[in-house]
C-alpha positions as CSV (number, residue, x, y, z in Angstrom):
1,M,-64.2,-32.8,-18.2
2,D,-64.9,-31.2,-21.5
3,V,-68.3,-29.7,-21.8
4,R,-69.6,-28.9,-25.3
5,F,-72.4,-26.5,-26.0
6,Y,-74.6,-26.6,-29.0
7,A,-76.9,-24.1,-30.6
8,G,-78.8,-21.9,-28.1
9,A,-76.8,-23.3,-25.2
10,A,-73.6,-22.1,-26.9
11,D,-75.1,-18.6,-27.3
12,A,-76.1,-18.6,-23.7
13,A,-72.6,-19.9,-22.6
14,G,-70.8,-17.5,-24.9
15,R,-68.6,-20.4,-26.1
16,H,-68.8,-23.9,-27.6
17,L,-66.4,-25.7,-25.3
18,E,-65.5,-25.3,-21.5
19,E,-63.3,-27.5,-19.3
20,I,-64.6,-28.1,-15.9
21,P,-62.7,-30.1,-13.1
22,G,-64.5,-33.1,-11.9
23,P,-65.6,-35.3,-10.7
24,L,-69.1,-33.8,-10.4
25,S,-72.6,-35.0,-10.4
26,V,-74.8,-33.8,-13.3
27,D,-76.7,-31.6,-10.9
28,G,-73.4,-30.2,-9.7
29,L,-72.0,-29.6,-13.1
30,L,-75.2,-27.8,-14.2
31,A,-75.1,-25.6,-11.0
32,R,-71.5,-24.8,-11.7
33,L,-72.2,-23.9,-15.4
34,G,-75.1,-21.7,-14.4
35,D,-73.2,-19.9,-11.6
36,D,-73.1,-16.2,-12.5
37,R,-74.7,-16.9,-15.9
38,P,-78.5,-16.7,-15.2
39,T,-79.3,-16.9,-19.0
40,L,-77.4,-20.1,-19.3
41,A,-78.9,-21.5,-16.0
42,Q,-82.3,-21.0,-17.6
43,V,-81.3,-22.6,-20.9
44,L,-79.8,-25.6,-19.1
45,T,-83.2,-26.4,-17.5
46,R,-84.4,-27.4,-20.9
47,C,-81.3,-29.2,-22.4
48,S,-80.5,-32.8,-22.7
49,I,-77.2,-33.9,-21.3
50,L,-75.2,-36.6,-23.0
51,V,-72.2,-38.1,-21.3
52,N,-69.9,-39.9,-23.5
53,G,-72.6,-40.3,-26.1
54,R,-75.4,-41.5,-23.9
55,Q,-78.2,-39.5,-22.3
56,V,-78.1,-39.1,-18.5
57,A,-81.4,-39.9,-16.8
58,D,-80.2,-39.6,-13.2
59,P,-79.0,-36.1,-12.3
60,S,-77.1,-37.5,-9.3
61,E,-74.9,-39.6,-11.5
62,I,-71.3,-38.8,-10.8
63,L,-69.4,-37.8,-14.0
64,P,-65.6,-38.8,-14.3
65,Q,-63.0,-36.3,-14.9
66,D,-62.4,-37.5,-18.5
67,A,-66.1,-37.4,-19.3
68,R,-67.3,-35.6,-22.6
69,V,-70.4,-33.8,-21.7
70,D,-72.7,-32.5,-24.6
71,V,-75.3,-29.8,-23.7
72,L,-78.1,-30.1,-26.3
73,P,-81.0,-27.7,-26.2
74,P,-84.4,-28.6,-27.8
75,F,-84.2,-28.5,-31.5
76,A,-87.2,-27.5,-33.9
77,G,-87.7,-28.6,-37.4
78,G,-87.8,-31.9,-39.1
């Protein structure tokens, strides 16, 4: 699956795009992304996760291999 990081999440990840083999649950994906990257793991706790354009409410949801996952940190401003 393609994982796209935005703003502070991209800074913490050190990249804007990462390919992760799936399928994985949302929780499993977040754990894998945070492995060996404690700053990213901390940022991920505050992010919204969109899968194929829709927000994921259930962290046990299984994501298909061909999913596009957007990792969006909270944004300030108006």
